[in-house]
N, C-alpha and C positions, 0 to 999 in steps of 0.2 A: 696744498696738493704737492706732493714729492714729484719734482720734474724728473727724477732719475727713472721713475716708472715709464714715463712718456718716452724718455730716450731708450729705454730697454724694449720698450714695445716696438718703436720705429726700428730699431736695429734688427729685432725678431722678424718684422714684417719684410724688411729688405732681404733677410736671409731666405725668407719663404719665397719670395719672388724670384731670387736668384735660383733657388731650388728647382721651381716650376720652369724657369727658362732653360735650364739644363736637363729637364725631365729627370731629375734625380730625386729619390726619396730618402729621406734619413730620419729615424726615429731617435731624438735626442733625449727622450725620457728614460730614466733609470728609477726602478722602485727601490727605496731604502727605508727599511723599518716600516713597510707598508704605505709609503707616501711616494708619489712620482716627483722626481726633481729634473731639471733640464740640465744636462751635461754635455759640454761642448765636445769634448773628445771621449773616445772609448779605448780602442787599441792604437797606440801611436809607436813610436821607435825611439829607442836609446842607443847611441853609439859612443864608445870609449876608445880614443887613440892614446897609446902608450909611447914611451921614450922620445917624446917631442924634444927636438934640441932646444936646450937653454938659450943657445945663441939667437935663435929665432924668437924666443919668448922674451928675449932681452933682459927683464927684471920683474921683480915682484909688482912694480907698479904698473908696468905695461901689460902684465898678465892680468892684472885687476881691470884695466881699461878695456882689454880684449874681451873679457867676460861682460862687462856692461854692454859693449857695442853687440855681442851676440845676442843678449837679451832684448835689445832693441828691435831684433827681427821679429816679425808677427808670427812666424810659424815656430819659432823657438820658445818653448814652455820653460825650459830650465837649462843653464849652462853653468859648468864649473871648470875653471882653467887653474890647474895646480902647477905652479912654477916649481916647486921643490920636488914634487913627485913626477914631474914631467908628463902629467895626463891632461886630457882635455875630454870632458864628457857633456853631452849635449843630448838632451831629450826634445824631440821635434816632432811636427806634424808632417809625416811623409806623403808623397804624391799618391801613394797606394792606399791611403786611410780613407775610410768613407765617412766623412763629415762635411759641414759647411764652412769651416774655416779655412784660412789662407794656407798653402801648403808649399813644401820646400823638399827638393831631392838631395840625397847624400852628395852629389857631385856638385850641386850649387853651395852646399856647406863648405865643401873642400875649397871651391873656387873663392868663397868669400874669406877662408881663413888665409889663402894665398895671397889675396890682395893686402892682408894685414901683416904679411911678411912670415907666416907660419905654415910650412908646406908639410902636409900630413898624407900625401897620397901613398908614399911607400912605408908609413908606419904601421906596426901591428894594431889592429882594431878588433874590437869586440861589438857585434850587434845583437840586439834581442828586441823582442816586441814588449812594450811598456804598457802595462793595464792602467790607465789613467784613473779610473774609477777606484779601484782598490788600494793602488800604490801611491796615489797623490791626493785625490779627492777626499776620501774618507780619512786618510791620515791627517790632513789638515782640517777639514770641517766637521768630520766626525769622528775624532779620536777616541780610541779605547780608554776606559778608564785607568787612572794610574795604580799601577800595581802596588798592593798593600804589602808592606814588610813590618815584621814583628820588631819590637824594641831590642836594643842591643842585649844580647845574653839569653834571650828566649827564643824557642822554636815557634813555628808557625802553630803547632798544635797548642802549644802552652799559651800563646798569645790569643788564641780564638776562645779558650776557656776563660781568660782573664779580662777579655775586651770589655764586656757589658758592665762588669763591677768597676772597672777602670774608668769608663765613661761617666759612671754615677758618682764616684769619688772626685773626678775632675770638676764636674758641675757643681757639687757640694762645696769645693775648695773656691771656686770663683764667686759662688754667692756670699761666702763667708767673707771673701776679701772685699766684695762690694759693701756689705754691711759694716765692716771694719772701717773702711773709708769715709762711709757716710757718718758713722759716730764720731771719727775724728774730726771731720769737717764741720759738724754741728757743734763740737767742743770748742774748736778754734773760733768759729763765728760769735760764740757766747762770750769768750775769753777776750777777744779783740774786735770789739764791734765797729771800730772806726778804720780797721786796716783797708787800705785800698778802696776807701768809700764804699764799704759793703759789698765789695767784689766776691767775697767768700761769705756766703749767707747760708741760712738753713735751708733755703730754696735756690739751690745751685743752677736750676734752669732760667731763673729770672736774672737776666743781664743788665747791669746799670748803663745808664746813657753815657754819651761823652762828657756832657756838663756834670753829671754826678762824679765821674771820675776826677774830674777837675776841681769842683768847688765842694763836693761832698753831697750826700742825699739829705735833703730837709723836708720836713712835712709841709704840706700845703696850707697857706694861711688864706684867711677870708678875703683879704685885700690883695692877695698876690695876683698880679695881672700878667706874670711872666716875667723872663729876662730879656732885656734889651741890651745890644751890644753896639756901641758908637763907635765905628772905625775911624781910622785917621783920614 
C-alpha cells in the first residue's frame, strides 16, 4: 500500500475540516480534457520589483540564498531574484485569494525582504493576476506537444509531403543496419569460436556465466559433478 495516499487523504481531510470551521466553501476541482483534477490554486498574484539596489542584494550568491529563503515560505509558489537585472519576481498566494492554502499579503512580503536587507517599498513594481491552472499547472504537468520543425532547407509544406516517405525509408535503413550487424556477428562467431569464451555467438541474447568467461565454455560430461573452489 502506498503510504503517500494515506498522507494525501489525511491532509485533504484536515483542509476540509478547516474549511467547515471557517464556513468557507472552495471547489478545488478543475476539468482538464474531460477529467476532474484537484488544483490547490486558481487565480493568485504575481509581483515584480525593478531597480532593486545591488548594494542591498550584495552579490550573486546572496541573491541566490535570498531566492531560496523566499521559496521556503509556504504561500510563495515561485520566486526569482535577478542580481544582474536588479529585479525580484514573486508568485504568491494573496490574502484575497479564495483557496484553503496558507496566504500572505504584499506588505508581509516586503517586510520579509526588509529583514533580509532588501528594501523595495519605494521601488517601481508591477502586479497582475496569475492564472495558476493555465500558466503553471498545465505548462508543467500537461505541456503542449513539441512544435514540429522541418529539416534544414525545406519548407513546412515540402516536409509534410515527404514526411511519410521519409519515415518508411528511415525504418528500412534501420532494418538493413540490424540485418547487416547480425550477419557480421554470425560471421565473426564462426571465424573466432573461442574469442572471449563464446561471448560473441550466433545467439547474442544468451550470455555466458562468469566461470565461462574465465575458464571457457565446456560441454557437460557424464561424471561432471560441478566445479569446487577451495579457498585459502
